[in-house]
C-alpha positions as CSV (number, residue, x, y, z in Angstrom):
1,X,-25.7,75.3,19.6
2,X,-25.8,74.9,23.4
3,X,-22.6,73.5,24.8
4,X,-21.7,72.4,28.4
5,X,-18.2,73.2,29.6
6,X,-16.8,71.0,32.4
7,X,-13.9,71.7,34.8
8,X,-13.3,68.3,36.4
9,X,-12.1,68.1,39.9
10,X,-11.7,65.3,42.4
11,X,-14.2,66.8,44.9
12,X,-16.4,69.0,42.6
13,X,-17.1,69.6,39.0
14,X,-17.5,73.1,37.6
15,X,-20.1,73.7,34.9
16,X,-20.6,76.4,32.4
17,X,-23.0,76.9,29.4
18,X,-22.5,78.5,26.0
19,X,-25.1,79.5,23.5
20,X,-23.7,81.0,20.4
21,X,-20.8,83.2,21.7
22,X,-22.3,83.9,25.2
23,X,-20.6,81.9,27.9
24,X,-21.7,81.9,31.5
25,X,-20.9,79.9,34.7
26,X,-23.7,77.5,35.5
27,X,-22.7,76.0,38.9
28,X,-20.9,73.2,40.7
29,X,-21.8,69.5,41.2
30,X,-20.2,67.7,44.0
31,X,-18.6,64.3,43.1
32,X,-20.7,62.2,45.4
33,X,-23.7,59.9,45.0
34,X,-25.3,60.2,41.6
35,X,-23.3,63.1,40.3
36,X,-23.3,61.7,36.7
37,X,-27.1,61.6,36.6
38,X,-27.2,65.2,38.0
39,X,-25.0,66.3,35.1
40,X,-27.2,64.4,32.6
41,X,-30.2,66.1,34.1
42,X,-28.6,69.5,33.7
43,X,-27.8,68.6,30.0
44,X,-31.4,67.7,29.4
45,X,-32.9,70.7,31.2
46,X,-30.6,73.1,29.3
47,X,-31.0,71.2,25.9
48,X,-27.2,70.7,25.7
49,X,-26.0,69.4,22.3
50,X,-22.2,69.0,23.0
51,X,-19.9,68.7,26.0
52,X,-16.4,70.2,26.3
53,X,-14.2,68.8,29.1
54,X,-11.1,70.6,30.3
55,X,-8.1,68.4,29.9
56,X,-5.2,68.9,32.3
57,X,-1.7,67.6,32.1
58,X,-0.3,65.3,34.7
59,X,-1.6,62.6,37.0
60,X,-5.3,63.6,36.9
61,X,-5.4,63.3,33.1
62,X,-6.4,59.6,33.2
63,X,-9.2,60.3,35.7
64,X,-10.5,63.1,33.5
65,X,-10.5,60.8,30.4
66,X,-12.3,58.1,32.4
67,X,-14.9,60.6,33.6
68,X,-15.3,61.9,30.0
69,X,-16.0,58.3,28.7
70,X,-18.6,57.9,31.5
71,X,-20.4,61.1,31.0
72,X,-20.4,60.7,27.2
73,X,-21.8,57.2,27.6
74,X,-24.7,58.1,29.9
75,X,-25.5,61.4,28.1
76,X,-25.2,60.2,24.5
77,X,-23.8,63.6,23.6
78,X,-20.7,64.3,21.5
79,X,-17.7,65.2,23.7
80,X,-14.4,67.1,23.0
81,X,-11.5,68.0,25.1
82,X,-10.0,71.5,25.6
83,X,-6.7,72.3,27.2
84,X,-7.3,73.7,30.6
85,X,-3.9,75.0,31.5
86,X,-4.1,77.8,34.0
87,X,-7.9,78.2,33.8
88,X,-8.4,78.1,37.5
89,X,-5.8,80.8,38.0
90,X,-7.5,82.8,35.3
91,X,-10.9,82.3,36.9
92,X,-9.6,83.5,40.3
93,X,-7.9,86.5,38.8
94,X,-11.2,87.5,37.1
95,X,-13.1,87.2,40.3
96,X,-10.6,89.2,42.3
97,X,-10.8,91.9,39.6
98,X,-14.6,91.8,39.9
99,X,-14.3,92.3,43.7
100,X,-15.6,88.9,44.8
101,X,-14.9,87.9,48.4
102,X,-12.6,85.0,49.1
103,X,-15.6,82.9,50.2
104,X,-17.5,83.7,47.0
105,X,-14.4,82.9,44.9
106,X,-14.1,79.5,46.5
107,X,-17.8,78.8,45.8
108,X,-17.6,79.9,42.1
109,X,-14.0,79.1,41.0
110,X,-14.8,75.8,39.4
111,X,-17.8,77.1,37.5
112,X,-15.8,80.2,36.3
113,X,-12.9,77.9,35.3
114,X,-15.4,75.9,33.3
115,X,-16.5,79.1,31.6
116,X,-12.9,79.9,30.8
117,X,-12.4,76.5,29.3
118,X,-15.5,76.9,27.2
119,X,-14.6,80.4,26.1
120,X,-11.1,79.2,25.0
121,X,-12.8,76.4,23.0
122,X,-15.1,78.8,21.2
123,X,-12.3,81.3,20.5
124,X,-10.1,78.6,19.0
125,X,-12.9,77.4,16.8
126,X,-13.8,80.9,15.7
127,X,-10.1,81.6,14.8
128,X,-9.9,78.5,12.6
129,X,-13.0,79.4,10.5
């Protein structure tokens, strides 16, 4: 099954893809113009079967849920939420460990955070089987 992981942000949205147990960052979509249609296009191009959206706590939670309803509606794909607590910090730590420059970390952090969200989702499902 091909799954799209999403790290929602107010300015940009990080994307990652999983097939079986292999998760990799996919890229970032800026939240401007037709960003929903860009995500749907990415889903179609990559034959995505399910979407996992990172769900934060706090003020942004309502915006994430609204976005999730919108993307689920336009993509017609099943959608689930995954706790995203500290995933951006985890993503940055992994990139520092890998020797990425500060500029490269800024470019990739949302996509790597989406990969962390997706990896946690898969690990939790594997552990419950």
